[in-house]
Structure formats: C-alpha cells, structure tokens
N, C-alpha and C positions, 0 to 999 in steps of 0.2 A: 126732571131729574138732571142734575149736573153730570157731565161726562168727564171721563179721565183724559188728562193731557197725554198725548201719545208717548212722549219721551220720559215721563216721570210717573211713577205709580201714585195713585190717589192716596194722599196721606191724610187720613180721616181725622174728622172731628165729630123749674123750672126752679124751697130753699132749705137746708138741713143743718143740724148742729155741727159746729166746727169742733171736731174731736181731735185732740192731739194724738199723734201716732203712738201706739202702745210701746211700752218699754220692754215688754216680754218678747220672747222669740217664738211664740206659738204661731203657726200659719194663720193669717187672717182671712183666707179665702178657701172655699171648698167647692166641689163639683157635685152636680146631680146627674142622673141619667140623661144624656143629651137627646134622648128620643122625644122628650116633651119640651114645651116652652111655657109652662105655668110659672107664675111669679114665685120666686123663692120665698120661704116663710119669713126671712129677715127683711124682705123688701117692704118699704112703706112709701106710698105715693105722696102723702102730705105729712112729713115729719114735723116735730115741734119747732118752736122759734129758736133762733140761733142763741147760743150761750152768750151771756153778757161779758164774761171774762174770756178774752180771746188770746190764744197762744200766738207767738210770732211766726211759727212755722207749722203748716198742716199738710198732710198728704191728702190728695183728692183723687177719686176714681170714678170710672164708668165701667159697667160690665155688660156683656151680651146676655140678655135675659134668657133663662132656660138652659144656659151652658155653665155659667158661673154664679155663685151666690153673691149677692150685694151685701158686703160686710158692713154691719151697722156701726162698727168702730171707725170707719173711714168715711169722710164726707163725700157726698156725690158731686160730680162736676156741675150739673145743672143747678143744684141747690146752692152750691158755693158761688157760682156766677150771680145768681139772684141776690144772695145775701150781700155780695160786694156792691152790686149796682144799687140795691136798696139803701146802702149806707153812704153812697156818694153824695157829697155836699158841694163840690166845686167842679171837678173835672173827671172825665172818663176817656181813656185812650184804649182802643181795641185794635190789635193787629191780627189779621186773619188771612188764611190762605184762600178761602172761598166761602161762600154762603150756600147752604142747601136747606131749603124749607121742606117740611113734610108734605108730600102730595095729598090732596084731599081724598084720594081713593085708597090710601094706605091705612091698614088696620093698626090698632094699638095706640099707645099714648103719644102725645107730642110734647116732649119736655123742652123744646126750644121756644115754644110760644110764650111761656111765662118769662123767659129771658127777654124776649122782644117787648113784652108788656112792661118789664122793669126799665128797659131802655127808654120807652115812650114816657113813662112816669118821671124818669130823671130829667128828660128834656123839658117836661111841663113845669118842674119845680126849679128850672133855671140852671141846671147843670150843663156845662159845656161837654158835648159828646162828639168825639172824633172816631171814625172807623176807617181803617186802612186795609185794603184788600188787593191781592194780586190782580193786575190789570188784565192779563190774558184769561185768567179764570173768571173774572167778572163778566167778560164777553160771552162766556158759555151759558150763563144764566142771568141775563139782565133783569128779569122780573124779580128775582130774589134780591138783587141789589136795590132795585127801585122800591121794594117793600121796606127795606131798612131806611132808605132815604125818606119814605113817606112818614116815618115816625118823628121826623124833625132832626134826625142824626146827620151830621156832616160826613159824607163819605168821599174818600179819595181813592183812586185806582192807581196803584204803584206799578210801573212797568219795570219789574226787576230783571226781566230778560234783557232789556235795553241797557239798564244801569249796571247790572252785575253779571249778566249772562245766564241767570237761573230764574228762580221764582221767589216771591215773598211767601216763604213756607212757614214762617213763625206763627205761633198761636199763643197770644198773651193778652192780658189787660192790666192797666194801671189805673187805680182809683185815687184821686186827691193827692197824687205824687207820694203815696206812702203805703199802698196796699196793692200787691201784684199777684196775678196768677200767671204761671207758665206751665205748659204741659202739652201732651200729645193731641188733645181733643180739638178738632176743628169746629167751626161755627156751623154745625151740621146736626140735624135731628137724629141721624143715625149714630153719631158719636156719643149720644147721651143714653141710648138704649140697646144698641146692637153691636158695639165695638168695645174692646178692652182698651181703656185709656187710663193714664196716670198723670197727675200734675202736682204742683206745689202752690199753696197760697203763702206768700211771704209778706209779712208786715214789717217793712223796712224802708226808710227814706233813701238809703244808699242804693239798695237793690232797685227801687223804683226809678232812681235817677239814671242808673245804668241802662235799664230797659228803655227809658224815655229817650236816652241819647240815640238809640237806634230808631225808635219810633219817630222822633222829631226830624232826624236826618232824612228818613224815607218819606215822611209827610211833606216836607218842604220840597224835596225832589219831585214828588208827585204833583205838587202845586206850582212848580217852577219858581220857587222862592229861595232866598238865601238861608243857609243852615245856621241855627243858633249854636253857640258854644256852651259847653257844660264843664264845670270843674268836678270831676268824679273821684278825685283822690287816688290813692295807690291801688291798682287793680290786683296786686298780689297779696293784699292784706285782707284775709277773710273777716267777716263781721260776726261777732258772737251774738246769737239770738237764742236766749235761754241756754240749753245745753248743746246747741248746734253751732258750728262755724260754717257760714254761708258765703260763697263767692258767686255772684251773678256772671253769666257768660254769654257770648255773642258769636255769630258768624255772619257773613263770610270774611275771610282774611282780606285786608285792604279796605274794608268798609266799617271800621270800628273806631270808637272814640279813643281807644288806646289798644295797641296790639296785645297787651297783657290780658285782655278779656277774651281772647280767641279760645273757643272751646276745644278745638282739636288738640292743641298743645296740652291743655289740662287733662283731657281724657287719656292721652298717651302717658303723661306723667303719673296719673293714678294707676294705670295698668302696670307701669314699671315699678311702682311701690308694692305691688301685691306680693304677699308672702305665702298665703294659704289657699284662698278661694277667689275666683272671679265669676260673677254671674252677669250675663248680658241678655236683655230682651229687646227685640227690635221688630219692626215690620219687615225691613229688608237689610241685607248686608251685601255690599258690592265692592269689587276690587278693580273694576274698570268703569271709567266715567262715560257719559253719553257722547263725548267727543273721542272716545277710544283711549284716553290717557289712563295709565295704570295708577291705581290708588292702593298702596300697600302699607300705609302707616299704621292702621289699626290691626290688620291681619298679622303684621310683623310683631306688634306689641303683644298680641294674644299668644303668638308662638313663643316669644321670649319668655312670657310668664309660664307657659307649659314646660319649656325646657328647664326652668328653675324649679320645677316640681309643683307648681301651682295647679290646682284643679280648676280647669276652665270649662264653664258650661254656657252654652248659647241657646236661646229660644228664638225661633224665627216664625213669622206667620207662614201659613201654607201658600201664600201668594209668591213666596220665594221659589216655589216649584216651577215657575215659568221657565221656559227654555233659556231665556236671557240671563236668569239669576241663579238657577239651581246649581250651576257649576261652581260658583263661589262658595255656596254652602257645603257642597260635597268636597271641595278641595280643603276646606277648613276641617271637615270631619275626618279626613285622612290623617291628620296630624295627631301624633301620640299625645295623650293627656288632654285633648280637646273633645268635648262631647257636645254634639249639635243635634237639636230636636226641632221638628216642625210642630206647630200647634194648629189643630184642625177644629175650628168652631162650627158646630152643626147649623144647618139652615134653621131659620125661625119657624116655629109651629104654624105661623100665619102664611108661610111661603117664602119664596126667594126674594131677597132684598138686594138690589145692586150695590156694589161697593160697601158691603157691610159684613157682619159676622166674621170678624177677623181680630187678631191681636194687633194693636197699633201703638202701645206704650213703648217708650224708648228710655231705657235706664241701664245703669251699670252699678253693681255693688262689689266693692273690693274688701275682702277680709272682714265682712260684717261690721265695718267701721266707717266706710267712706262711700258716698253715692254721687254719681252724676245722673241727672234727669233733665231731659230737654225735648226739643222738637226735631232734632236731626236723626234721620236714619244714618247708618254707617256706610256712606258712599262719598266719594270726593266732591261731587257736585254740591252736596249739602254744606260742606265746610268752606269751599272755595268760590262758589257762585251764587248761593242762595241765602236769603236772610233767615236765620234761625236764632233761637234764644234757649237758655238753659241755666242750670245752677250746679255747682259742686258743693256738696254738703258733707262735713265731717260730723257724724252723729251715729252712735251705736244703735240708738232706738229706731231711727228711720231705716238704717241699714238692715236691722233684724226684721223689721216689718216687710220690707221689700224682698228680703231673702225668703221669708215665709210665703209671700205671694208667688215668687219664682218657683220655689220647691214644690208647692202644691200643683202648679201648672205642669212642671216637669214630670212629676210622679203620677199625674192624673190620667184619665182615659182619653183625653184630647191630645196627648203628647205622642209623638212618633219619632223614634231615633232615625236620624238621617243615614241612609245607606249610600255610601260613596259611589256605588256602581249601578244603582237602580235607575231605570228610566221612569220618571214620575209623570202621572197624569195631572195636567194643569187644572186647578180648581176653577169653577165658574166665578168670575169676579163682577163683570159688568152686565149690561143688558144682553 
C-alpha cells in the first residue's frame, strides 16, 4: 500500500454510457444509512456499451460505496477511462500523482484492473502510451510502477520537487490529441470505489492541446530532453462545446505555456463575479503553505463574496480536522455569511481501508451558471509549486448538477457544521 508523503495530504484517485449531465436541477445523488456497505440499487458492475453519439462534455464521478448512491445519470470514472482507452487509435498520455494497485488480500471489486487491461490492449494494437508519474511517490511503491511498465507502457518519473518545488499532482489523460479527462481521481483502486471523485471528459482538440502543453513539458523534463513548442491560441477565449463554454486551466504559475491559463487567477475572478451563491467542495483548504508562507487569495475572495451578500457554502473532508488544517476551516467558519461543513464518510463494511472513505472532489459553482473543476485543493502549494490541471465551464446544466450533488451532501447525514471553537478528534486516515 502506498504511503502518504509527510508534507502533503494524500490526494486520492473498469466502461459505462457517457451520459450528458442533466439539464434539470434535481439533486443527482442521495444517501443511504451509512451503517451498511451494500451496493446501492442503482449500482451496476457491468453497464451496457458506450453510446455511439458522444457529447463534447460529460461529468464523471466515483462514490464511496455504502455511503453515497452511484447516480446512473453520471458516468463512472473507471468506465469512462476504459471507454477512452478502448477508443484510442494513435496516442495515450496519462498524467498521474501516483499508482496504487489493489492488494490481493483486500475484499471487494477491483475497478482498476480493467483499466490496466485496456492499457495493455492499446499497446498491443500499436497505440503509443506514455505515463507520467511523480518521481517521489513512484519511489514509495516501485512494484506498482513496474506493473504498469510490464504492460509495455512507457513510464517516466517526473521530479516535480526539484523542478517546481512541489509534486506532480495532476490527474488527467489525453487520447489521440482530442479526448481528455481531468478530475480528482488518482490512478488508485480506492479512488474508483471508496472515495468521492468528480471529473470532466472533454472532447476538444484545443483543450487536449492545452493539457498536452503541460504533459509534454513535464515529459521532456523527466527525460532530460528539449521542450516542444505549441501554438495554443488565445487562453482567454473560451471554446463553445454544445451549450457550454470551456476554458482549460493549468498550474503552477511560471510553468505554463501562457500565463493566461493559470487557474488561480480564473478561480478568483469567478468568485468575484458571484452575485447570489458560491458552493465549494474540497479535500482540504489551507491558508499557510508548507514553507510557512501565507496564502490568502482564496479566503479573501470568499470573504469579499460574503460581504457582498453572496451565500457562501464550503464542504471539506473530515481530514481537515487534523491539527495542522482545522484552524483554517474554523477561521473561515467564523466569518458572517460563510457556512463550512465537514463530510464524514463511514468506514467500509469490509473494514478500515487506509487513505480512503473521504470526499476528494475539487470544484466550485458560482450562481448555478459557472463551474471550476480541477485537481487542486485550495492551498498555495497547489497553485505555485505543483502541477495541476482543471477547467472553467460556463454551463447552467453542469452547474445545476454539481449544485445538486453539493446540496445533497450538505443536507445529508454525513455533513457536520464546523464549530469554530471545538477541539476535533482527528479521523483515522492511514495505517
């Protein structure tokens, strides 16, 4: 089992119909009694073949079984990955934080194995497959990295600590330079069954080119080669995909093909446009970096919104209860007009699973019209020192769907309003 890097919380990560996000506003997720871990009635292990008519933008999710219902209207992460890999004709580029394979003694399904099978099948039919992983995390589980290499995949280990000062924290894939996935799910069996994850599948050559600009730069750095140049066009011009306007985004600052793609600026701008409602869901929220530097850009933007009369709601994982991070959540909760909640995912019925059973999605919804979704938690190191990817989307349909997910979580039995004065018990996370 891979272990957590001491200074960074573990940021977690086989095919299903690609269903466009609903246009209605009904909450797409619901909860069952968390005491059990039986499969929800809506869960299917082997859904039907992918639809032949594919939408340009799809919401993708994973849910911790037994705590949240697997909504059949939203494509699953594992099945989406499989469908994308199955469709690859020329090239596959996968950027990952780490690899975690399911231990042989762990109970339950292994949704990552079919993904590995599709990677092996792609190699056999002549597809070029590149896999980029953070070098420091690769050292923690070399057997997992060796397993991926054994499939015929070309793997490079990117030392983001040396190059950028942080980690290669991005989780994304690009197929045939036109079909991309970006989201919170790591290349981890737990991310597919035991963690709440959200992502986007984007069918766009422009978005693929932006994501590949980061991938190729990191790939050649990892291999000691010269970086290729890409003409990406104007970064501040969103692309119209059906009824959504999409802008791909990147971090960290200083390591971008164009500074206009930096996601922190775009997130702050979106918050400053808010007139009525702001919803944010994250694994963690931090106002001090690992080097002690203050990071107040996002907390200040949330406060500005609240002062304008915007209703600001924040959902954080219960990992935020750690002594190092709980203070940031409690300080935010003290602000008038800002409502902060922890989400407590119960242990799996099969027993404790290290670094799992947690909400890990990272997204923002502004006024039910605008969405940011990406791989960054809200802390300075993610935006200034670590590789991350994301997208800003203007779409009322996507915004309403994510608002429904958020509101169901916030109003459900797993939600706990943050008490600014309480001394919290830290949940069990690792071994």
